[in-house]
N, C-alpha and C positions, 0 to 999 in steps of 0.2 A: 532497521529496514533493509539495509544492503545484505545482511544474512538471508532474509526470507526472499528477496528478489533474485539473488545469486542462484537459488535452487528451483524457485518458481518459474522464472522466465525460460530458461532453456528447455524446461519440460513442456511448457504450453506452446512456446515458439521455437523450436529447434533451429530454425534458419535465421534468427534474429541475432545479429552481433550486437552486443551492448556492453558498456562499462558502467558500473554504479560508482558514482563519487561521492563517498561520505563526507559528512560535515560535523563539526563539534558543536552541535545543537542548531536551533533555528536561527539565532542571530548570525552565526557564521554563514550559514546557508544564505540568508537575506543579503548579507553584505557581499557574498562572493558571486552571486547570480550575474550581475551585469559585467562584472570583470571577466569572469570565466567565458561567459558567452562571447564577449567581444574577442577574447583571445583565441578562441578555438578556430583553427584554419582548415581542418579537414573538410573537404567539399562533400556535400550530400548528407552530412550527419544531422539526425533530428535529436532533439532534446526533450526529455520529460522530467518534470520537476515534481517530485512527490514529498508532501511534508503534512504530518499529523496537524489537526486543527488545535488539539490541546485545549479545547473549550472556547476557542474563537469563533465568531461567525464563519462558517464555512465559505460563504460567498464572497464576503468581504476580504477574507484571506486570500482567496483564489485571485481576486481582482487585483490585490496588491502585488502578488507573485507574477501574474501576468504583465503588469506594469514594469516590474524589475526586469523581466525578460526583454521586453520592448526597448527599456533603457539600454540593454546590452546589445541591441540591434537585431533580436531574433523576435519576429512577429509569428513564427510557426511552432514555437515552443508549446508543448502539452503540459498543463498543470492540472495535477489531481491531488485531491486532499481526502485522506482517510478520516472520516469523522467518527469519532473524536479522536481516536488512536488506531494505529495499525491493527491492534488486537480485536478490534470490532470485526475485521475481515474474518478473524477465527471464528467468532461467535456467530457469524453468518453461516458457518459450515459445522454444525454439531458433530455430523458423522466423522469428519476428519479430526476434530478435537478429541472424540472418544478414542479414536485409534491411536493419536499422537501421545495422549496423556494416559493411556491404558485406564480409561475411566468410562465404563458403559453408561453410566447415568447422564454423561454429557449429551448423549443422543436426544434426550428428552428436553433439553432446556429451551428449545423453541415453543414449547407448550406453555411456558411461563410468560405472562404479559411483559415483564421487565426485558425479555431477550427476544421478542418477536421482531422488533426492528433493531437489528444489530447496531446501526449507526446512530442510534438515540440513546445507547446505553452510556450512562455516566461512568466515566473512567474504566473503560472496558478491561484494561490490564489488571486493575485491583479486582474487578468482578471475577475475571478468569482465574486469578490467583485463589479467590475464595472458592470457586468451583472445582479447582484442580490444584491443591496444594504444592504439587511438584512443580507447577508452572513457574518459569523465569523468563524474562524477556528474550535474552539471546539464545538460549537453548529452546525456547518455545518457537521462535523464528525458524530455528534449524529444523526442528521436526514437523513444523506446519508446511513449509515451502514445498516439500514433496508431496504433501497430501491435499492442499486446498483444490477444490474442484469447482470451476466456474458455474457447471451445470446445476449444482445443488446449492451454491452460495447465495444467500438472501441479502447479503450487504450491497446496498446501492452503490456505495462509493467503490467497493471491490469490483462490481460490474462495470462501473464507468471507467476504471484503470484498465481492466481486461479489453474492453472495446476500444479505448484509446490506442493501447498497445497493438491490437489486432489492426487498426488501420495504418499504422506505419511499419508494421512488420513485413518482410517479404512473404508472398503467398506461397504456400506449399503446393507442390504439384498434385 
């Protein structure tokens, strides 16, 4: 996720200063949220927590993460859940996938019923690997970050993430 966000956010929000804090899996993230939020002392900082749902109920997961943030003393933290995995965001932008993986046939995947709603695709990383055998998670994030386009992306969770960042990002003149 960090690899994707490190290239996506500066492109879409050039005036946004940010720091991605990676974790060693979801358990590490969940354990560290209250502690890190309580310890952070820089004034005016906003926090965004992003975690794949990995098959969990997205709403219940978000509620749990919001509570962890509140336990850390932060009631203004934004929590966003890519449903089911970050790779659903890629599936929401077939044009970018076709460019990134040099696979023109990917432009047509939204014509298939299975891919019309990217956020409902079961195991999107696996589905993407089947569609583009060159796909790997880290290198995929590296090539998709510079390409994902909010205007054409049909993933609702991607749009919710972008909308949330837009609300906290400094406004461009």
